[in-house]
C-alpha positions, 0 to 999 in steps of 0.5 A: 768890409768889417767881419761883423756889423752892430745892428742893435740901434738899427730901425727895421724898414726905415727906408722901405717904400711901398711900390704904390707910393713910388713915382714912375718917370715917363719920358716924352718925345721932344715933339710931344713935350713941346706940344703940351708945354705950349698948351700949358703956356696958353692955359696956365691953369694946369700942370703937365702932369694934370694934362697928361693924366687927364688924357690917359684917363680918357684913353682908358675909358675909351679902351674899356668901352671898346673892350 
């Protein structure tokens, strides 16, 4: 390492990304992924993200009603 670094041309926050913009990877079990991939092949109108998000939103609504 150098004793000193020159930051005169540095740009503050250049690589900063707010947490709400980060994509969080979700790993599905093989059998769950296969089920949804088969479903996508039959519909071809939706992506895996769309289907999983839709199911999770429905689950959230059910949880709110039960709480």
